[in-house]
RORODREN-115607 format. One line per field, with one value per residue (C-alpha): residue number from 1; residue in one letter; x, y, z; chain. Coordinates in Angstrom, 1 decimal, always signed. Each point is the difference from the previous one (the first is absolute). Example, Ala and Ser with C-alpha at 12.3 -4.5 7.8 and 13.67 -1.06 7.14 Angstrom:
% residues 2
pos [1 2]
code [A S]
c1 [+12.3 +1.4]
c2 [-4.5 +3.4]
c3 [+7.8 -0.7]
unit [A A]
This chain:
% residues 542
pos [1 2 3 4 5 6 7 8 9 10 11 12 13 14 15 16 17 18 19 20 21 22 23 24 25 26 27 28 29 30 31 32 33 34 35 36 37 38 39 40 41 42 43 44 45 46 47 48 49 50 51 52 53 54 55 56 57 58 59 60 61 62 63 64 65 66 67 68 69 70 71 72 73 74 75 76 77 78 79 80 81 82 83 84 85 86 87 88 89 90 91 92 93 94 95 96 97 98 99 100 101 102 103 104 105 106 107 108 109 110 111 112 113 114 115 116 117 118 119 120 121 122 123 124 125 126 127 128 129 130 131 132 133 134 135 136 137 138 139 140 141 142 143 144 145 146 147 148 149 150 151 152 153 154 155 156 157 158 159 160 161 162 163 164 165 166 167 168 169 170 171 172 173 174 175 176 177 178 179 180 181 182 183 184 185 186 187 188 189 190 191 192 193 194 195 196 197 198 199 200 201 202 203 204 205 206 207 208 209 210 211 212 213 214 215 216 217 218 219 220 221 222 223 224 225 226 227 228 229 230 231 232 233 234 235 236 237 238 239 240 241 242 243 244 245 246 247 248 249 250 251 252 253 254 255 256 257 258 259 260 261 262 263 264 265 266 267 268 269 270 271 272 273 274 275 276 277 278 279 280 281 282 283 284 285 286 287 288 289 290 291 292 293 294 295 296 297 298 299 300 301 302 303 304 305 306 307 308 309 310 311 312 313 314 315 316 317 318 319 320 321 322 323 324 325 326 327 328 329 330 331 332 333 334 335 336 337 338 339 340 341 342 343 344 345 346 347 348 349 350 351 352 353 354 355 356 357 358 359 360 361 362 363 364 365 366 367 368 369 370 371 372 373 374 375 376 377 378 379 380 381 382 383 384 385 386 387 388 389 390 391 392 393 394 395 396 397 398 399 400 401 402 403 404 405 406 407 408 409 410 411 412 413 414 415 416 417 418 419 420 421 422 423 424 425 426 427 428 429 430 431 432 433 434 435 436 437 438 439 440 441 442 443 444 445 446 447 448 449 450 451 452 453 454 455 456 457 458 459 460 461 462 463 464 465 466 467 468 469 470 471 472 473 474 475 476 477 478 479 480 481 482 483 484 485 486 487 488 489 490 491 492 493 494 495 496 497 498 499 500 501 502 503 504 505 506 507 508 509 510 511 512 513 514 515 516 517 518 519 520 521 522 523 524 525 526 527 528 529 530 531 532 533 534 535 536 537 538 539 540 541 542]
code [X X X X X X X X X X X X X X X X X X X X X X X X X X X X X X X X X X X X X X X X X X X X X X X X X X X X X X X X X X X X X X X X X X X X X X X X X X X X X X X X X X X X X X X X X X X X X X X X X X X X X X X X X X X X X X X X X X X X X X X X X X X X X X X X X X X X X X X X X X X X X X X X X X X X X X X X X X X X X X X X X X X X X X X X X X X X X X X X X X X X X X X X X X X X X X X X X X X X X X X X X X X X X X X X X X X X X X X X X X X X X X X X X X X X X X X X X X X X X X X X X X X X X X X X X X X X X X X X X X X X X X X X X X X X X X X X X X X X X X X X X X X X X X X X X X X X X X X X X X X X X X X X X X X X X X X X X X X X X X X X X X X X X X X X X X X X X X X X X X X X X X X X X X X X X X X X X X X X X X X X X X X X X X X X X X X X X X X X X X X X X X X X X X X X X X X X X X X X X X X X X X X X X X X X X X X X X X X X X X X X X X X X X X X X X X X X X X X X X X X X X X X X X X X X X X X X X X X X X X X X X X X X X X X X X X X X X X X X X X X X X X X X X X X X X X X X X X X X X X X X X X X X X X X X X X X X X X X X X X X X X X X X X X X X X X X X X X X X X X X X X X]
c1 [+184.1 -2.3 -3.1 -1.1 -3.7 -2.4 -2.9 -2.5 -1.3 -3.3 -1.5 -1.6 +3.5 +0.1 +0.6 -2.2 +0.9 +0.8 +1.8 -2.0 -2.9 -2.4 -1.9 +2.5 -1.6 +1.4 +3.3 -0.1 -0.2 +3.2 +3.2 -2.6 +1.8 +3.6 -0.8 -0.6 +3.4 +2.1 -1.9 +1.3 +3.6 +0.4 -1.5 +2.4 +3.3 +1.7 +3.9 +0.9 +0.1 -2.6 -1.7 -4.0 -2.2 -3.1 -2.7 -3.6 -2.9 -0.8 -3.1 -1.1 +3.0 +2.3 +2.3 +0.1 +0.2 +3.1 +1.7 -0.5 +1.3 +3.5 +0.6 -0.3 +1.8 +3.2 -0.4 +0.0 +3.0 -1.0 +3.2 -2.5 -3.9 -1.0 -3.1 -2.4 -0.3 -2.8 -0.2 -1.8 +1.3 -2.6 +0.2 +2.0 +2.2 +0.9 +0.4 +2.5 +2.3 +0.3 +1.3 +2.0 +1.8 +0.7 -2.2 -0.7 -3.6 -2.8 -3.1 -2.8 -2.8 -3.4 -3.2 -0.1 -3.2 -1.8 -1.0 +2.2 -0.8 -0.3 -2.0 +1.0 +2.1 +3.3 +2.6 +4.4 +0.9 +3.9 +1.8 +3.2 +3.2 -1.6 -2.3 -3.4 -2.1 +0.9 -0.5 -2.4 +2.8 +1.3 -3.5 -1.0 +3.7 -0.9 -3.2 +1.5 +2.2 -3.2 -1.3 +2.8 +1.7 +0.8 +2.3 +0.7 +3.3 -0.1 +2.5 -1.5 +1.7 -2.6 +0.5 +1.7 -3.1 -1.4 -1.1 +3.6 +2.0 +3.1 +2.2 +0.0 +1.2 -2.4 +2.8 +2.3 -3.1 -0.5 -2.8 -0.2 -3.1 -0.6 -2.3 -2.3 -0.7 +3.3 +0.8 -2.9 -0.4 +3.1 -0.7 -3.2 +2.4 +1.9 -2.8 -2.1 +0.5 -0.8 +1.3 -3.4 -2.6 +1.0 -0.7 -3.0 -1.3 +1.4 -2.4 -2.8 -0.5 -2.1 +0.5 -1.1 +1.1 -1.5 +2.5 -3.0 +1.8 +2.5 +3.7 +0.2 -0.6 +3.5 +0.9 -2.5 +0.9 +3.6 -0.7 -3.2 +0.8 +3.2 +1.7 -1.9 -2.4 -3.4 -1.5 -0.1 -3.1 -0.4 +1.2 -3.6 +0.1 +3.7 +0.7 +0.3 -2.2 +0.2 -3.6 +0.2 -2.5 -2.9 +0.1 +1.0 +3.1 -1.2 +0.1 -3.3 -3.6 -1.1 +2.7 +1.1 -3.4 +0.7 +2.9 -2.1 -2.5 +2.3 +0.9 -3.0 -0.9 +0.3 +2.7 +2.0 +4.0 +1.0 +1.7 -1.3 +2.0 +0.2 +1.9 -0.8 +1.4 +3.6 +0.4 +0.0 -3.3 -1.6 -2.7 +0.0 -2.8 -0.9 -2.1 -3.0 +1.2 +1.7 +2.1 -0.2 +3.1 +0.3 -0.3 +2.6 +2.7 -0.9 +0.4 +3.7 +1.2 -1.2 +1.5 +3.0 +2.7 -1.1 +1.8 +4.1 -0.3 -1.2 +0.9 +1.6 -3.4 -1.2 +0.9 -3.7 -3.1 -1.3 -3.3 -2.1 -2.6 -2.8 +1.3 -1.9 +1.6 +0.2 +4.0 +0.2 -0.9 +2.5 +2.9 -1.5 +0.1 +3.6 +1.4 +1.4 -1.0 -3.5 -0.1 -2.9 +0.8 -2.0 -1.0 +2.7 +3.3 +2.0 -0.8 +2.1 +3.0 +1.4 -0.9 +1.6 +3.2 +0.5 -0.9 -3.2 -2.2 +0.2 -3.4 -2.6 -2.5 -3.7 -3.6 -0.4 +1.6 +3.7 +2.5 +4.2 +2.7 +3.7 +1.6 -1.4 -2.0 -3.3 -2.5 +0.4 -2.7 +1.9 +2.4 -3.5 -1.6 +3.7 -0.1 -3.6 +1.3 +2.9 -2.0 -2.4 +2.8 +1.2 -3.1 -2.0 -3.3 -2.3 -0.5 -3.7 +2.0 +2.7 -2.4 -2.6 +3.2 +1.2 -3.2 -0.5 +3.7 -0.7 -3.8 -1.6 -0.3 -2.3 +0.5 -1.0 +0.9 -3.4 +1.5 -2.0 +1.8 +0.1 -2.9 -0.1 +3.4 -1.9 -2.3 +3.1 +1.7 -3.1 -0.7 +3.6 -0.2 -3.2 +1.1 +3.2 -2.0 -2.2 +3.3 +0.6 -3.7 -1.0 +1.9 -2.8 -2.7 -2.1 -1.1 -1.9 +2.3 +2.9 +1.5 +2.7 +2.9 +2.6 -0.3 +3.0 +1.9 +3.4 +2.6 +3.7 +3.1 +3.0 +2.4 +2.9 +0.4 -3.0 -1.7 -4.3 -2.4 -3.6 -3.0 +0.0 -3.5 -2.9 -0.4 -3.2 +1.1 -2.8 +0.1 +0.9 +2.7 -2.4 +1.8 -2.0 +2.9 -0.9 +2.5 +0.3 +2.3 +2.8 +0.6 -3.2 +0.1 -4.0 -2.2 +0.9 +0.0 -1.5 +1.5 -2.0 +1.5 -1.5 +1.1 -1.2 +2.2 -1.2 +1.3 -2.6 +0.9 -3.9 -0.6 +3.0 -2.2 -2.3 +0.0 +2.1 -3.6 -2.1 +3.1 +0.6 -3.6 -0.7 +3.4 -0.7 -3.3 +1.4 +3.4 -3.2 -1.7 +3.0 +1.7 -3.3 +1.3 -3.4 -1.1 +3.5 +0.9 -3.6 +1.2 -2.1 +2.8 +4.0 +1.0 +2.9 -0.1 +3.5]
c2 [-96.0 +0.6 -2.0 +0.4 -0.6 -1.4 +1.8 +0.7 +3.6 +1.7 +1.6 +3.0 +1.9 +3.1 +2.8 +3.4 +3.6 -1.0 -3.5 -3.2 +0.1 -3.2 -1.1 -1.7 -3.4 +0.2 +1.3 -3.2 -2.7 -2.0 +1.6 +3.1 +3.1 -2.2 +0.1 +3.8 +1.0 -2.4 +1.2 +3.5 -1.0 -1.7 +3.2 +2.3 -1.7 -0.4 -0.1 -0.8 +2.0 +2.5 +1.8 -1.3 +2.1 -1.9 +1.2 +0.3 +1.7 -2.8 -1.3 -3.7 -2.6 +2.7 -1.4 -3.4 +1.8 +1.7 -2.8 -2.3 +3.5 +0.0 -3.8 +0.4 +3.2 -2.0 -2.9 +2.6 +1.6 +3.1 +1.3 +1.8 +0.3 +2.8 -0.5 +2.4 -1.4 -2.3 -0.1 +3.7 +2.6 +2.5 +0.6 +3.4 -1.1 -3.4 +2.2 +2.5 -3.1 -1.1 +3.3 +0.8 -3.8 -0.3 -3.1 -1.9 +0.6 -1.0 -2.5 +1.9 -2.4 +1.8 +0.4 +3.8 +1.8 -3.6 -2.3 -2.5 -3.0 -3.8 +0.6 +3.5 +0.9 +0.0 +1.2 -0.6 +3.5 +0.2 +3.6 +0.3 +1.9 +3.3 -0.8 +0.3 -2.7 -2.3 +1.4 -1.8 -1.5 -1.7 -1.0 -1.7 -1.8 -1.4 -1.0 -1.8 -2.1 -0.6 -2.2 -2.3 -0.2 -3.8 +0.5 +2.4 +0.6 -0.1 +0.0 -3.0 +1.3 +2.0 +3.6 +2.5 +1.1 +3.6 +1.4 +0.5 +3.1 -0.9 -2.0 -3.9 -2.3 -2.0 -2.1 +2.4 +3.1 +2.4 +0.2 +4.2 +0.2 +3.9 +2.4 +0.5 +3.8 +1.8 +0.6 +0.8 +2.4 +1.3 +0.6 +2.6 +1.7 +1.1 +1.2 +1.9 +2.9 -2.6 +2.8 +2.3 -2.7 -0.8 +3.5 +0.1 -3.2 +1.7 +3.1 -2.3 -0.9 -4.1 -2.5 -3.7 -3.0 -2.9 -2.5 -2.8 -2.6 -0.2 +0.9 +3.3 -0.1 -0.6 +2.9 +2.7 -0.8 +0.7 +3.1 +1.6 -0.9 -0.4 +2.7 +2.4 +0.0 -1.1 -1.2 -3.5 -1.5 +2.1 -2.6 -2.4 -3.6 -0.4 -3.4 -2.1 -2.7 -3.3 +0.5 +4.2 -0.2 -1.8 +3.2 +1.3 +2.0 +2.4 +3.8 +0.5 +1.9 -3.7 -1.8 +3.3 +0.8 +0.0 +3.1 +2.0 +0.0 +1.6 +2.0 +1.7 +0.1 +3.5 -1.5 -0.9 -0.3 +3.2 -2.9 -3.9 -2.4 -3.7 -2.7 -3.4 -3.5 +1.1 +3.1 +1.8 +1.2 +3.3 +1.4 +3.9 +2.0 +2.8 +1.3 -0.5 -0.9 -2.7 +0.4 -1.4 -2.1 +1.7 +3.3 -1.0 -0.8 +3.7 +1.5 -1.3 +0.4 +4.0 +0.0 -2.4 +2.7 +0.5 -3.0 +0.0 -3.1 +2.0 +3.3 +0.7 -1.0 -3.0 -1.2 -1.1 -1.8 -3.5 -1.6 -2.7 +0.6 -0.8 +2.6 +3.6 +2.6 +2.2 -0.3 +0.8 +3.5 +0.3 -1.1 +2.7 +2.3 -0.6 -0.5 -3.7 -3.5 -2.0 -3.2 -2.3 -3.9 -3.4 -0.9 -2.0 +1.3 -1.6 +2.6 +3.2 -1.9 +1.4 +3.0 +0.4 -1.3 +2.0 +2.9 +1.1 +0.2 +0.5 -1.2 -2.5 -0.7 -2.5 +0.5 -3.2 +1.9 -0.6 +3.1 -0.2 +1.8 -0.9 -0.6 -3.9 -1.5 -1.3 +2.0 +0.9 +0.9 +1.5 +2.1 +1.5 +0.2 +2.1 +2.3 +0.8 +0.7 +1.9 +2.6 +0.3 +0.7 +3.0 +1.3 -0.4 -0.1 -2.8 -2.4 +1.4 +3.2 -1.7 -2.0 +3.7 +1.5 -2.3 +0.1 +3.7 -0.3 -2.6 -0.9 -3.1 -3.1 -2.4 -3.3 -3.4 -3.7 -2.7 -3.4 -3.6 -2.6 -3.4 +0.0 -2.5 -0.4 -0.4 +3.1 +2.4 -1.6 +0.7 +3.3 +0.9 -1.8 +2.3 +3.3 -0.9 -1.0 +3.5 +2.5 +1.0 +0.9 +2.0 +3.5 +2.8 -2.4 +1.7 -1.4 +2.9 +3.1 -1.6 -0.5 -2.6 +1.8 -3.0 -3.9 -2.3 -3.1 +1.5 -0.9 +0.7 +0.8 +0.5 +3.2 -2.0 -3.4 +0.3 -2.9 -0.1 -0.7 -0.7 -1.1 +2.1 +1.4 +1.3 +4.1 +2.0 +3.8 +2.8 +3.4 +1.9 -2.2 -2.5 -3.3 -3.9 -2.9 -3.6 -2.5 -3.6 -0.3 -2.3 -0.1 -2.4 -3.6 -1.2 +0.9 +3.4 +3.7 +2.7 +3.7 +2.4 +4.0 +2.8 +4.2 +2.8 +3.1 +3.7 +3.3 +1.6 +0.7 +0.3 -3.3 -2.0 -0.7 -2.4 -3.8 -2.0 -2.6 +3.0 +2.2 -3.7 -1.2 +0.6 -2.2 -2.4 -1.1 +0.7 -2.4 -2.9 +1.3 -0.7 -2.7 -2.0 -0.5 -0.9 -1.6 -2.8 -0.4 +0.0 +3.0 +2.6 +1.6 -0.2 -1.6 +2.6 +3.8 +1.5]
c3 [+85.8 -3.1 -0.9 -3.4 +0.2 -3.0 -0.7 -2.4 -1.6 +1.2 -3.0 +2.1 +1.5 -2.7 +2.7 -0.2 +0.4 +4.0 -0.7 +0.4 +2.3 +1.0 +3.0 +3.0 -0.7 -3.9 +1.1 +2.3 -2.5 -0.6 -1.4 -0.9 +1.3 -0.2 -3.6 -0.9 +2.6 -2.5 -3.1 +1.5 +0.7 -3.3 -2.0 +2.1 -1.7 +2.8 +0.1 +3.3 +3.6 -0.3 +2.9 +0.3 +2.7 +1.2 +1.7 +0.5 +1.4 +2.5 -1.4 +0.4 -1.4 -0.4 +2.4 -1.7 -3.7 +1.6 +1.1 -3.5 -1.3 +1.9 -0.2 -3.9 -0.4 +2.1 -2.9 -3.0 +0.7 +2.0 +2.3 +2.5 +0.8 +2.2 +1.9 +2.2 +3.6 +0.0 -3.6 -0.1 -2.2 -1.6 -3.4 -0.3 +2.7 -2.2 -2.9 +2.1 +1.4 -3.6 -1.4 +3.0 +0.4 -3.9 -0.1 -3.5 +1.0 +2.8 +0.7 +1.7 +1.4 +0.2 -1.6 +0.8 +1.0 -0.2 +2.9 +1.9 +2.4 -1.3 -2.8 -0.9 -2.3 -1.1 -2.3 -0.6 -2.2 -1.3 -0.3 -1.9 +0.7 +0.0 +2.7 -1.9 -1.3 -2.7 -3.7 -2.3 -1.9 +2.9 +1.4 -3.1 -0.1 +3.8 -1.8 -2.9 +2.5 +2.3 -3.2 -0.2 +3.5 +0.8 +3.0 +2.5 +2.3 +3.6 +2.9 +2.5 +3.2 +2.3 -0.5 +2.7 +2.7 -1.4 +3.0 +1.4 -1.6 -1.6 -2.6 +0.0 -2.9 -2.3 -2.1 -1.5 +0.6 +2.1 +1.9 +1.5 +2.2 +0.7 +1.5 -2.7 +1.1 +1.0 -3.9 -0.9 +2.5 -0.4 -3.7 +1.3 +1.9 -2.8 -2.1 +2.8 +2.9 +2.9 +2.3 -1.5 +0.0 +4.2 +0.0 -1.4 +2.0 +3.2 -0.5 -0.1 -2.8 +0.4 -3.3 -0.4 -1.7 -0.8 -0.5 -0.8 +1.8 -3.0 -0.6 +0.7 +3.6 +1.1 -2.4 +1.1 +3.6 -0.6 -2.1 +1.4 +3.4 +1.1 -2.5 -0.9 +3.8 -0.8 +3.1 +0.8 -1.3 -3.2 -2.0 -0.2 -0.9 +0.4 +0.4 -3.4 -0.1 -2.0 -1.2 +0.4 +3.3 -1.8 -2.2 -3.5 +0.0 -3.0 +1.1 -1.5 +1.1 +0.4 +1.8 +1.6 +1.4 +3.7 -0.5 -2.3 +2.2 +2.7 -2.9 -0.5 +3.7 +2.5 +1.6 -3.3 +0.4 -2.6 -2.1 -0.9 -1.8 -1.0 -2.2 -1.3 +0.4 -1.3 +0.6 -3.4 +0.3 +1.9 +0.7 +1.2 +2.2 +1.9 +1.9 -1.4 -3.8 -1.5 -3.0 -2.9 -0.9 -3.5 +1.6 +2.6 -3.2 -0.7 +3.1 +0.7 -3.0 +0.5 +3.3 -0.5 +0.3 +3.7 +1.0 +0.1 -2.1 -2.8 +0.5 -3.4 -1.4 -1.7 -3.5 -1.4 +1.8 -2.0 +0.7 -1.4 -2.6 +2.2 +2.3 +0.0 -2.1 +2.9 +0.4 -3.6 +0.8 +2.5 -2.2 -2.8 +2.2 +1.4 -3.1 +0.9 -2.3 +0.5 -1.4 +0.2 +0.2 +0.2 +3.7 +1.5 +1.9 -2.2 -2.7 +2.1 +0.4 -3.4 +0.6 +3.7 -1.6 -2.4 +2.2 -2.0 +3.0 +3.7 +1.5 -1.2 +0.8 -0.8 +1.0 +2.0 +2.6 -0.9 +0.3 -0.2 -1.1 -1.4 +3.4 -0.7 -3.1 +2.0 +1.2 +3.6 +2.7 +2.7 -2.3 -1.2 +3.7 +1.1 -3.3 +0.9 +3.8 -1.2 -2.1 +2.6 +2.4 -2.4 -1.1 +3.5 -1.9 +0.7 -2.9 -0.6 -0.8 -1.9 -2.6 -0.1 -1.2 -2.2 -1.7 -0.7 -1.6 -1.8 -0.6 +1.6 -1.9 +1.7 -0.2 +1.2 -1.0 -0.1 +0.9 -1.0 +1.6 -0.8 -2.8 -2.3 -2.9 -2.6 +0.2 +1.0 -3.0 -2.1 +1.7 -0.9 -3.8 -0.4 +0.7 -2.1 -2.8 -0.4 +1.2 -3.7 -0.7 +3.7 -0.9 -0.2 +1.8 +2.4 +2.9 +2.2 +0.1 -0.6 -3.5 -0.5 -1.6 -0.2 +1.4 -0.4 +1.5 +1.7 -0.9 +1.3 -1.7 +2.5 -1.1 +1.7 -1.4 -2.7 +1.1 -0.5 +2.2 -1.8 +1.6 +2.8 +0.5 -1.8 +0.1 -1.0 +0.1 -0.5 -0.5 +2.7 +1.0 +2.5 -0.6 +0.5 +0.1 +0.2 +1.1 +1.3 +3.3 +0.1 +3.9 +0.7 +0.3 -0.5 -3.4 -0.8 +0.8 -2.5 +1.1 -1.3 +0.5 -0.2 -0.1 -0.6 +0.2 +1.4 +0.1 +1.9 +3.3 +1.1 -1.2 +1.9 +3.2 -2.0 +0.8 -2.2 -0.1 -1.0 -2.3 -2.1 +0.1 -3.9 -0.6 +2.1 -1.6 -3.4 +1.1 +0.8 -3.6 -2.3 +2.1 -0.1 +3.6 +1.6 -3.1 -0.1 +3.7 +1.5 +2.8 +0.4 +2.4 +0.4 +2.7 +0.9 -0.6 +0.8]
unit [A A A A A A A A A A A A A A A A A A A A A A A A A A A A A A A A A A A A A A A A A A A A A A A A A A A A A A A A A A A A A A A A A A A A A A A A A A A A A A A A A A A A A A A A A A A A A A A A A A A A A A A A A A A A A A A A A A A A A A A A A A A A A A A A A A A A A A A A A A A A A A A A A A A A A A A A A A A A A A A A A A A A A A A A A A A A A A A A A A A A A A A A A A A A A A A A A A A A A A A A A A A A A A A A A A A A A A A A A A A A A A A A A A A A A A A A A A A A A A A A A A A A A A A A A A A A A A A A A A A A A A A A A A A A A A A A A A A A A A A A A A A A A A A A A A A A A A A A A A A A A A A A A A A A A A A A A A A A A A A A A A A A A A A A A A A A A A A A A A A A A A A A A A A A A A A A A A A A A A A A A A A A A A A A A A A A A A A A A A A A A A A A A A A A A A A A A A A A A A A A A A A A A A A A A A A A A A A A A A A A A A A A A A A A A A A A A A A A A A A A A A A A A A A A A A A A A A A A A A A A A A A A A A A A A A A A A A A A A A A A A A A A A A A A A A A A A A A A A A A A A A A A A A A A A A A A A A A A A A A A A A A A A A A A A A A A A A A A A A A A A A]
């Protein structure tokens, strides 16, 4: 039967760029998760009988919240809930299921690349019927509901065992437990030439994939090892764990250092990759080279036609504003559209739905296409493998050829994590106050040509997003971008993005840190980072 539970609002349930994220103990407060889930259902405007997809990345507290969400869905009139076996669903797999099964939406339980465990991070995100993250008008509606909530509805009976495949009933609602990998793997086989990739691997091509004890382990094992014939053990750290094996499931230079070290060795595999907590990010490497996410996006855009699913070419490319302009040069050369959006995958949804773009990417290691409405780590790995199978060149050779054709964009992101929020707000406020007077100022050899606070008008629905990051552009096109991240759970994370374009092939071999040295120093001077935060260097450089 349905029980109505009285509750009181929490004042901190405003979703960020990827849903609501807090520490696990915060979510464990009485009714905290239930309040937010009920607010999602109230904002969704249900008419009754809808289908809902539920899954997560397997982090600590996932199962408890999934079982609560199932019981609440039954009490709120859903006709069917589709849940991954054991509660597991990668974020792109969930997006695919929403689209394939005609669901009205989905609840994804993840804090993406953030650490897990009893004192780690947790998150709840709502995706809409197109499979993508809820747009701002819906997240704002959810937030408004959280501020006035006085009750939530829940089915009193115990939900079915989600570790067993099949269908069961909870009241009038069907609970369908599915293999979390099968539908996603089938989709990948439609997009890529698995035969050619199998031939490449059979020819002696070697690869290593680090799943970081996160959700992509089962997906990578099924696809890379079982379907593509990579040797057993190609997938490392492939068993999902509630605390990600004590690690940090972020595929960057710090947390994927072991794999990067392997790829820099004399006996390195030909290809290396890693993914994150919920499977939507990727790191791409070749023997002796780490491919920056911005460069990876550009290479995939330039070569996507080599894969069967994109043989007719791509309509356009979209990138988040802080992502380097490397993809812009590909789009210009190919005569296709290029769109610059705020950070957050939800901003790509309208462009994809309208057919304006086919491939999207963010500098934070997220790339994807119109096959789903989320970024997709394994998709990027498979597209790279398809390109390698067609071109039969090394990753390093492909990168050098790409730079020779389009020029090289040297690029770094500097993360200052868990800094005092007041200091971070003060830094951004000071930058904002100085924007109007910054054009024409000289910093060493650099002269500011323009400076603004990025705003975006959606070309499809006309919606406007403001305050999306401060851009300082110099004569010649070099850029420094400052923004505060919306994915952390403690203090504030300041992200500083630094890029410089180099056409001269003879200079493409420079170390990025050396190529960007003056810009890095200028970023500190303009932003007053050391003065305002006390930090002499970033916590992470990617």
